[in-house]
C-alpha positions in Angstrom: -26.1 3.9 17.0 -23.1 6.1 17.5 -21.0 6.6 14.4 -17.7 4.7 14.4 -14.6 6.8 14.7 -11.5 5.6 12.7 -8.0 6.8 12.8 -5.8 6.4 9.7 -2.1 7.0 9.7 -0.8 7.4 6.2 -4.2 8.8 5.0 -2.5 10.7 2.2 -1.0 7.6 0.7 -2.4 5.1 -1.8 -4.0 2.8 0.7 -4.9 5.5 3.2 -6.9 7.5 0.6 -8.8 4.5 -0.7 -9.6 3.3 2.9 -10.7 6.8 3.9 -13.2 6.9 1.0 -14.5 3.4 1.9 -15.0 4.3 5.6 -16.7 7.6 4.8 -19.1 5.8 2.6 -19.8 3.5 5.5 -20.7 6.5 7.6 -17.6 6.5 9.8 -16.0 9.7 11.1 -12.5 9.5 9.8 -9.5 11.1 11.5 -6.5 11.3 9.2 -3.1 11.5 10.9 -0.6 13.5 8.8 3.1 14.0 8.9 3.9 17.7 8.7 5.8 18.6 5.5 6.6 22.0 4.0 4.5 21.1 0.9 1.0 20.0 1.7 0.7 16.5 0.2 -3.0 15.9 0.1 -3.6 15.4 -3.6 -5.0 11.9 -3.1 -7.6 13.0 -0.6 -8.4 16.5 -1.9 -11.8 15.4 -3.2 -12.9 14.0 0.2 -11.5 17.0 2.0 -13.9 19.2 -0.1 -16.8 16.9 0.5 -16.4 15.9 4.2 -14.1 18.3 6.1 -16.6 21.1 6.7 -19.1 18.6 8.0 -16.4 17.3 10.4 -16.8 13.8 9.0 -13.2 14.0 8.0 -10.8 15.5 10.5 -7.1 15.9 9.8 -4.4 16.1 12.4 -0.6 16.6 12.3 1.3 14.0 14.3 4.8 12.6 14.4 5.0 8.8 14.8 8.4 9.2 16.6 6.6 11.3 19.3 4.5 9.2 21.6 2.6 12.2 23.1 1.2 13.3 19.8 -0.3 9.9 19.3 -1.5 9.5 22.9 -3.2 12.9 23.1 -5.4 12.2 20.1 -6.4 8.7 21.3 -7.4 10.1 24.7 -9.3 13.0 23.2 -11.2 11.2 20.4 -11.3 7.5 21.6 -11.3 5.8 18.2 -13.2 2.5 17.6 -10.6 1.5 15.0 -7.0 2.5 14.4 -5.5 1.7 11.0 -1.7 2.1 11.0 -0.8 2.4 7.3 2.0 5.0 7.6 5.4 3.8 6.7 8.6 4.4 4.9 7.2 2.2 2.2 9.8 1.9 -0.6 11.9 -1.3 -0.4 14.8 0.1 -2.5 15.1 3.3 -0.6 15.2 1.4 2.7 18.7 0.2 1.9 20.0 3.7 2.3 17.7 4.8 5.0 17.7 1.7 7.2 17.6 3.5 10.6 14.8 5.8 9.6 12.9 2.9 8.2 13.2 0.9 11.4 12.2 3.8 13.5 9.1 4.7 11.4 7.9 1.3 10.5 8.8 -0.8 13.6 9.0 1.4 16.7 5.9 3.5 15.8 3.6 0.4 15.9 4.8 -0.2 19.5 4.2 3.4 20.4 0.6 3.3 19.1 -0.2 -0.1 20.7 1.3 0.9 24.0 -0.8 4.1 23.9 -4.0 2.1 23.1 -3.2 -0.3 25.9 -2.8 2.4 28.5 -5.6 4.8 27.4 -8.2 3.1 25.3 -8.1 -0.8 25.3 -11.4 -1.1 23.4 -9.8 0.3 20.2 -9.3 -2.2 17.4 -5.8 -1.9 15.8 -4.7 -2.8 12.3 -1.1 -3.1 11.3 -0.1 -2.9 7.6 2.2 -5.9 7.2 3.9 -6.8 3.9 4.7 -9.7 1.7 8.3 -8.4 1.7 8.5 -10.1 5.2 8.7 -13.5 3.4 11.7 -12.5 1.4 13.4 -15.6 0.0 10.9 -18.0 1.5 9.6 -20.2 -1.4 6.1 -19.4 -2.7 3.2 -19.8 -2.2 3.4 -17.9 1.0 0.7 -17.8 3.6 0.1 -17.1 7.3 2.2 -20.2 8.3 5.1 -19.5 6.1 8.4 -18.4 7.7 9.8 -14.9 7.4 13.1 -14.3 5.7 13.3 -10.6 4.8 15.8 -9.3 2.3 15.8 -5.6 3.1 15.6 -3.1 6.0 12.0 -2.5 4.9 11.2 -6.2 5.3 13.0 -6.4 8.6 11.0 -3.4 9.9 7.7 -5.0 8.9 8.6 -8.3 10.6 9.2 -6.3 13.8 5.9 -4.5 13.6 4.1 -7.8 12.8 5.4 -9.5 16.0 4.8 -6.3 18.0 1.1 -6.4 16.9 0.9 -10.1 17.7 2.6 -9.6 21.1 0.0 -7.0 22.2 -2.8 -9.3 21.2 -1.4 -12.4 23.0 0.1 -10.7 26.1 -2.4 -7.9 26.7 -5.6 -9.1 25.0 -5.8 -6.1 22.6 -7.7 -6.5 19.3 -4.6 -6.1 17.2 -4.5 -7.7 13.8 -2.0 -7.9 10.9 -2.9 -7.7 7.2 -0.1 -9.3 5.2 -0.7 -7.6 1.9 1.0 -8.7 -1.3 1.8 -6.0 -3.9 -1.2 -3.9 -4.6 -1.1 -1.0 -7.1 -3.4 1.7 -8.5 -3.4 5.0 -10.3 -2.5 6.5 -6.9 0.7 4.6 -6.6 3.9 6.7 -6.1 6.1 7.3 -9.1 9.1 5.6 -7.6 7.3 2.2 -7.7 8.0 0.2 -10.8 4.4 -0.4 -11.9 3.5 3.3 -11.8 6.9 4.2 -13.3 6.0 2.1 -16.3 2.6 3.4 -16.9 3.5 7.1 -16.3 6.7 6.9 -18.4 4.8 5.4 -21.3 2.4 8.3 -21.2 5.4 10.7 -21.2 6.9 8.8 -24.2 3.7 9.4 -26.2 3.9 13.1 -25.6 7.6 13.3 -26.3 8.8 14.0 -22.8 10.8 10.7 -22.5 12.4 8.3 -24.9 13.3 5.3 -22.7 12.2 3.6 -19.5 15.2 2.6 -17.4 14.6 -0.4 -15.1 16.7 -2.9 -13.2 16.0 -6.7 -13.1 12.7 -7.4 -14.7 12.6 -11.1 -14.1 11.5 -10.8 -10.4 8.0 -12.0 -9.8 5.2 -10.4 -7.7 1.6 -11.1 -6.8 -0.1 -7.8 -8.0 -3.6 -6.8 -7.1 -5.6 -3.5 -7.1 -5.4 -1.4 -4.0 -9.2 -0.9 -4.0 -9.7 -4.6 -3.4 -7.1 -4.7 -0.7 -8.5 -1.8 1.4 -11.8 -3.6 1.5 -9.9 -6.6 2.9 -8.2 -4.4 5.5 -11.6 -3.2 6.7 -13.0 -6.8 6.8 -10.0 -7.8 9.1 -11.1 -5.4 11.8 -14.8 -6.4 11.4 -14.0 -10.0 12.2 -15.2 -11.3 15.6 -11.7 -11.8 16.8 -8.2 -10.4 16.1 -6.1 -12.4 13.8 -3.5 -12.3 11.0 -4.5 -12.6 7.3 -2.7 -12.8 3.9 -4.4 -10.8 1.1 -3.3 -11.7 -2.4 -4.5 -12.7 -5.8 -2.8 -16.1 -5.8 -1.2 -15.3 -9.2 2.3 -13.9 -9.9 3.9 -12.2 -12.8 7.3 -10.8 -13.6 8.0 -7.2 -14.2 8.5 -8.2 -17.8 5.0 -9.6 -17.9 3.7 -6.3 -16.5 5.6 -4.4 -19.2 4.1 -6.6 -22.0 0.6 -6.1 -20.7 0.8 -2.3 -20.5 2.5 -1.9 -23.9 0.1 -4.3 -25.5 -2.8 -2.0 -24.6 -1.4 0.5 -27.1 -0.1 -2.2 -29.5 3.5 -1.4 -28.9 6.6 -3.6 -28.5 8.0 -2.8 -25.0 11.5 -3.8 -26.1 11.8 -0.7 -28.2 11.3 1.6 -25.3 12.8 -0.1 -22.2 16.4 -0.5 -21.1 17.0 -3.1 -18.4 19.6 -4.2 -15.8 21.0 -0.7 -15.3 23.3 -0.6 -12.3 21.4 2.3 -10.7 18.4 0.1 -9.9 20.2 -3.0 -8.6 19.8 -3.8 -4.9 22.2 -5.5 -2.4 19.7 -8.3 -2.1 16.5 -9.0 -4.0 13.3 -10.9 -3.4 12.9 -13.1 -6.4 9.4 -14.6 -6.2 6.3 -13.7 -4.2 3.0 -15.4 -4.6 0.4 -15.3 -1.9 -2.0 -17.9 -0.6 -5.1 -16.1 0.8 -7.3 -19.1 1.3 -7.7 -18.2 5.0 -9.1 -14.7 4.1 -11.4 -16.2 1.5 -12.8 -18.7 3.9 -13.1 -16.6 7.0 -13.6 -13.1 5.7 -15.3 -14.0 2.4 -12.8 -11.7 0.7 -11.9 -12.1 -2.9 -10.2 -9.7 -5.3 -12.3 -8.3 -8.2 -9.6 -6.9 -10.4 -7.2 -9.0 -12.4 -3.8 -7.8 -13.7 -5.1 -6.7 -17.1 -7.8 -4.6 -15.4 -5.1 -3.0 -13.2 -2.7 -2.2 -16.0 -5.5 -0.6 -18.0 -6.7 1.4 -15.1 -3.3 2.8 -14.3 -2.4 3.6 -17.9 -5.6 5.4 -18.6 -5.2 7.5 -15.5 -1.6 8.5 -16.5 -2.7 9.3 -20.0 -5.2 11.7 -18.6 -2.4 13.6 -16.9 -1.3 14.6 -20.4 -4.8 15.1 -21.8 -4.7 11.9 -23.8 -7.7 9.5 -24.2 -7.0 5.9 -24.8 -8.1 6.2 -28.4 -5.8 9.2 -29.0 -2.9 7.4 -27.3 -3.4 4.4 -29.7 -3.2 6.7 -32.7 0.0 8.2 -31.5 1.4 4.8 -30.7 0.9 3.7 -34.3 3.3 6.4 -35.4 5.9 5.1 -32.9 5.9 1.5 -34.1 
């Protein structure tokens, strides 16, 4: 049987790197589609580059999602079996000041890719990374039948991409599916996301590089899972016999305050001594107050279930950030005793 070929946009991101590892283990040939930057941002995939690039099991290409030809040429040349569109301007807060770019990158690029697949390689299965931010102020629990009411340019852009993906499925018969993923974190999360900001800043506090963590509103609630669980769900969505839309979530939600408590508890510290909240710099024009997913459809049809709980996630992220400063968990606990 011929090896499957998969395209991944956003391969250098959190989800892209985990998905690439998963597909390579499943004997895919993976083509990673990169945005050209002056600094080579491949830290998350450096290990698989060393392991697979020389064997041409991992192939990297530079593309621009605002340039249709760069997408089309690769599809015509390599004819992928599966196309995972994970690339995005992915930070909700930043999208308020970069709305036009967010729309162009997140919304229009999905149309460009799908149009190219339709014209050049209709057999290719397409996955669109949708987001729980599309639900916005819709009351929880949110599932595939819940209405969308986005509260940010990011959320609006993802709603557009969602319906674009569904349109190509319904109007043109493409295998195009949406994964509506609720918040999923990991040690590979970017530093400008609140979960990683908390674990990384705590590590820096222990080594004397920071004194306080500055946050906005910590009462908002999110449904947090581990990215490793979610990329497996992403893969399952494209292995299903027909294209469809699926919510992936843990079904539990916690406030940022709860996340803080769990992380600081690992080291026996009182988070209130180290965190300053409600600072104006982190307040948004509109906020999503409460997200909690209902992924019963994915559990029933895809047999998908998350393995990590929030305590596992917090510990995994903190231990990883401690290692950046040459701290073991035991050593960190000893330092923490002196900070009480």
